[in-house]
C-alpha positions as CSV (number, residue, x, y, z in Angstrom):
1,M,-94.5,174.5,-64.2
2,G,-92.0,171.7,-63.8
3,R,-89.6,170.6,-66.4
4,P,-91.2,168.3,-69.0
5,L,-90.1,164.7,-69.1
6,I,-88.5,163.8,-72.5
7,G,-88.0,160.2,-73.3
8,V,-85.0,159.3,-75.5
9,S,-84.6,156.0,-77.3
10,T,-81.4,154.0,-76.8
11,Y,-79.0,151.7,-78.4
12,L,-79.1,148.0,-77.5
13,E,-75.7,146.4,-77.7
14,S,-74.8,142.7,-77.1
15,R,-71.4,143.5,-75.6
16,V,-70.2,146.7,-73.9
17,R,-67.1,147.1,-71.7
18,W,-66.9,149.5,-68.7
19,G,-64.7,149.1,-65.6
20,V,-64.3,145.4,-64.9
21,W,-67.6,144.6,-66.7
22,E,-68.4,143.3,-70.2
23,L,-72.1,142.8,-70.6
24,P,-75.1,143.5,-72.8
25,A,-76.2,147.1,-72.4
26,A,-78.9,149.6,-73.3
27,L,-76.9,152.8,-73.8
28,L,-77.1,156.3,-75.0
29,P,-74.3,158.8,-75.9
30,A,-74.2,161.4,-73.1
31,G,-74.8,164.2,-75.6
32,Y,-78.5,163.3,-75.9
33,P,-79.5,163.6,-72.2
34,R,-77.3,166.6,-71.8
35,L,-79.0,168.3,-74.7
36,V,-82.4,167.7,-73.2
37,Q,-81.2,168.9,-69.8
38,R,-79.5,172.1,-71.2
39,A,-82.7,172.9,-73.1
40,G,-84.8,172.7,-69.9
41,G,-86.2,169.2,-69.9
42,L,-85.8,166.1,-67.8
43,A,-84.3,163.1,-69.7
44,A,-85.4,159.5,-69.5
45,M,-83.9,156.6,-71.4
46,L,-86.3,154.4,-73.4
47,P,-84.5,151.1,-74.2
48,P,-86.2,148.7,-76.6
49,D,-89.3,147.0,-75.2
50,D,-92.4,145.2,-76.4
51,P,-93.8,147.5,-79.2
52,A,-97.3,146.9,-77.7
53,L,-96.2,148.9,-74.7
54,A,-95.3,152.0,-76.7
55,P,-98.6,153.8,-76.2
56,A,-98.5,153.4,-72.4
57,T,-94.9,154.5,-72.4
58,V,-95.6,157.6,-74.4
59,A,-98.6,158.4,-72.2
60,R,-96.2,159.0,-69.3
61,L,-94.0,161.4,-71.2
62,D,-94.3,165.0,-72.3
63,G,-92.1,164.6,-75.4
64,V,-90.2,161.9,-77.3
65,V,-86.8,161.9,-79.0
66,V,-85.8,159.0,-81.4
67,A,-82.0,158.9,-81.3
68,G,-79.5,158.2,-84.1
69,G,-78.0,154.8,-84.6
70,P,-77.8,151.9,-87.1
71,D,-79.4,151.8,-90.6
72,V,-83.1,151.1,-90.8
73,D,-83.9,147.6,-92.2
74,P,-84.9,148.1,-95.8
75,A,-87.6,145.5,-95.4
76,R,-89.4,148.2,-93.3
77,Y,-89.9,150.2,-96.5
78,E,-90.2,147.2,-98.8
79,A,-86.8,147.7,-100.5
80,E,-84.1,145.2,-101.3
81,R,-81.0,145.5,-99.1
82,S,-78.1,147.3,-100.6
83,P,-74.6,145.8,-100.0
84,R,-73.7,149.1,-98.4
85,T,-76.6,149.0,-95.8
86,G,-75.5,148.1,-92.3
87,P,-76.7,145.2,-90.2
88,P,-80.3,145.4,-89.1
89,A,-81.3,146.3,-85.5
90,P,-84.8,144.6,-85.4
91,E,-85.5,145.4,-81.7
92,R,-84.8,149.1,-82.2
93,D,-86.7,149.2,-85.5
94,A,-89.8,147.7,-84.0
95,W,-89.7,149.7,-80.7
96,E,-88.9,153.1,-82.2
97,L,-91.5,152.8,-85.0
98,A,-94.0,152.0,-82.3
99,L,-92.9,155.0,-80.2
100,I,-93.3,157.2,-83.3
101,R,-96.8,156.0,-84.1
102,A,-97.8,156.3,-80.4
103,A,-96.4,159.9,-80.3
104,L,-98.2,160.9,-83.5
105,D,-101.5,159.2,-82.4
106,S,-101.4,161.0,-79.1
107,G,-100.1,164.4,-80.3
108,T,-97.0,164.1,-78.1
109,P,-94.2,166.3,-79.4
110,L,-91.7,164.2,-81.3
111,L,-88.1,164.8,-82.5
112,G,-86.2,162.3,-84.7
113,I,-82.5,162.7,-84.9
114,C,-80.6,161.2,-87.9
115,R,-81.9,157.6,-87.8
116,G,-84.9,159.0,-86.0
117,Q,-85.7,161.3,-89.0
118,Q,-85.4,158.3,-91.3
119,L,-87.7,156.2,-89.1
120,L,-90.3,159.0,-89.0
121,N,-90.3,159.0,-92.8
122,V,-90.6,155.2,-93.0
123,A,-93.4,155.2,-90.3
124,L,-95.4,157.4,-92.7
125,G,-94.8,155.3,-95.8
126,G,-91.7,156.9,-97.1
127,T,-88.5,155.3,-98.4
128,L,-84.7,155.9,-97.9
129,V,-81.7,156.4,-100.1
130,Q,-79.5,153.5,-98.9
131,H,-76.2,155.1,-99.6
132,L,-74.9,158.6,-100.4
133,D,-71.4,160.1,-100.2
134,G,-70.2,163.3,-98.6
135,H,-72.0,163.3,-95.3
136,V,-69.5,161.3,-93.2
137,K,-66.0,162.7,-92.7
138,D,-64.5,159.4,-91.4
139,A,-65.9,156.5,-89.5
140,G,-66.6,157.7,-86.0
141,V,-65.8,161.3,-86.8
142,F,-68.5,163.9,-87.3
143,G,-68.4,166.1,-90.3
144,H,-69.8,169.5,-90.7
145,H,-71.9,171.2,-93.4
146,E,-74.5,173.9,-93.9
147,V,-78.3,173.3,-94.0
148,T,-80.8,175.8,-95.3
149,P,-84.3,176.0,-93.8
150,V,-87.4,176.2,-95.9
151,P,-89.3,179.4,-95.1
152,G,-92.6,179.0,-93.3
153,T,-91.9,175.7,-91.7
154,L,-91.7,174.7,-88.1
155,Y,-87.9,174.3,-88.4
156,A,-87.4,177.7,-90.0
157,G,-89.4,179.2,-87.1
158,L,-86.7,177.7,-84.8
159,V,-83.7,178.3,-86.9
160,P,-84.4,180.9,-89.6
161,E,-81.0,181.2,-91.1
162,P,-78.7,178.7,-92.9
163,C,-76.3,177.2,-90.4
164,G,-73.6,174.6,-90.1
165,V,-74.5,171.3,-88.4
166,P,-72.6,168.2,-87.2
167,T,-73.3,165.2,-89.5
168,H,-72.5,161.5,-89.7
169,H,-74.8,159.6,-92.0
170,H,-74.8,157.7,-95.3
171,Q,-78.5,157.3,-95.7
172,A,-81.3,159.9,-96.2
173,V,-84.9,160.5,-97.0
174,D,-85.9,159.5,-100.6
175,R,-89.6,159.4,-101.2
176,L,-91.4,161.5,-98.6
177,G,-93.8,159.9,-96.2
178,D,-97.5,160.7,-96.2
179,G,-98.3,164.3,-95.0
180,L,-94.6,165.2,-94.4
181,L,-93.0,168.4,-95.5
182,I,-89.4,169.1,-96.3
183,S,-88.1,171.8,-93.9
184,A,-84.4,172.0,-94.6
185,H,-81.9,170.8,-97.2
186,A,-78.2,170.6,-97.8
187,A,-76.3,172.2,-100.7
188,D,-76.3,168.9,-102.6
189,G,-80.1,168.6,-102.3
190,T,-80.2,166.0,-99.5
191,V,-83.3,166.3,-97.3
192,E,-82.0,167.6,-94.0
193,A,-85.2,168.1,-92.0
194,I,-88.8,166.9,-92.4
195,E,-91.9,167.7,-90.4
196,L,-95.7,167.4,-90.1
197,P,-97.8,170.5,-90.5
198,A,-99.4,172.2,-87.5
199,P,-101.0,171.5,-85.2
200,A,-98.7,168.5,-84.9
201,W,-95.2,169.1,-83.4
202,A,-93.3,166.3,-85.2
203,L,-89.8,167.2,-86.6
204,G,-86.9,165.1,-87.9
205,V,-83.4,166.4,-88.5
206,Q,-80.8,164.4,-90.4
207,W,-77.9,165.9,-88.4
208,H,-76.8,165.5,-84.7
209,P,-77.8,168.5,-82.5
210,E,-76.5,166.6,-79.5
211,M,-73.0,167.2,-80.8
212,D,-73.4,171.0,-81.0
213,D,-74.0,174.0,-78.8
214,D,-77.1,175.2,-80.7
215,L,-80.0,174.4,-78.4
216,R,-82.8,175.9,-80.6
217,V,-84.2,172.6,-82.0
218,M,-84.3,170.9,-78.6
219,R,-85.7,174.0,-76.9
220,G,-88.5,173.9,-79.5
221,L,-89.3,170.4,-78.5
222,V,-89.1,171.2,-74.7
223,A,-91.3,174.3,-75.2
224,A,-93.9,172.2,-77.1
225,A,-93.8,169.6,-74.4
226,S,-94.3,172.1,-71.5
C-alpha cells in the first residue's frame, strides 16, 4: 500500500518575513511535516478555509493532525476571558473545530497536538484551564517533563512507560469533553493526553512530539490511517 496522506492544520499570520518578502502567510513549523514523513506518511498542509468545506477536505485525507498554536478563544467553551489568555485566532478556531468534527463524524484517524488536544476537548463540550504555571521554560523555549500513561488506553498501547516529553503550554484540559478518556498525566496532575474509546482513533497530546525523536505517537496515527 502507498503512504497515507496526513493533513496538518497551519498557522495563519498577517505578516511573515522571508528573503526579500514580508507578506501574510499560512505556515507550519517544519517539525510537523517531518514527523509525519519520518513516521511513514505523506504530509499535506491545511490552511484555514471555509468551515463548511471541512468534510470534503477530510474525505480526501487518510488522517488529520491539528497542530499547536495560539490559545483557544474562551467563548468557544462559554467562559469569560482571563487576562492571561492570548489573543484569539478566529479563523483557526472555526476551521480546526470543523476539521475535528468532520474527522470524528467520518471515523478518520485524528491527532491533536497541544492546542489540538485542547480543541478536541472543546469540540466535545469540554473546558480549559486558562492559565497554569510550570509547563513553559521560557517564551519560545521548549521545556521538558515526564508524562505517565493510563494503563489500558490507546496512548498506553503506543507508549507504555512514563517518558519525558517536550512541552510549551500554559493552558490545559479542565472539564473533560463528552466521551473522552484521560490517557496520560503529568506529575502535577495536568491532563497530558485524552482520547476517545475504540473503535475511534482520536488522540490528543498536550506536548509537542514534533520536537522529539520519539515517533511512536505519529506512527500510531499513520498505522491507523493506512
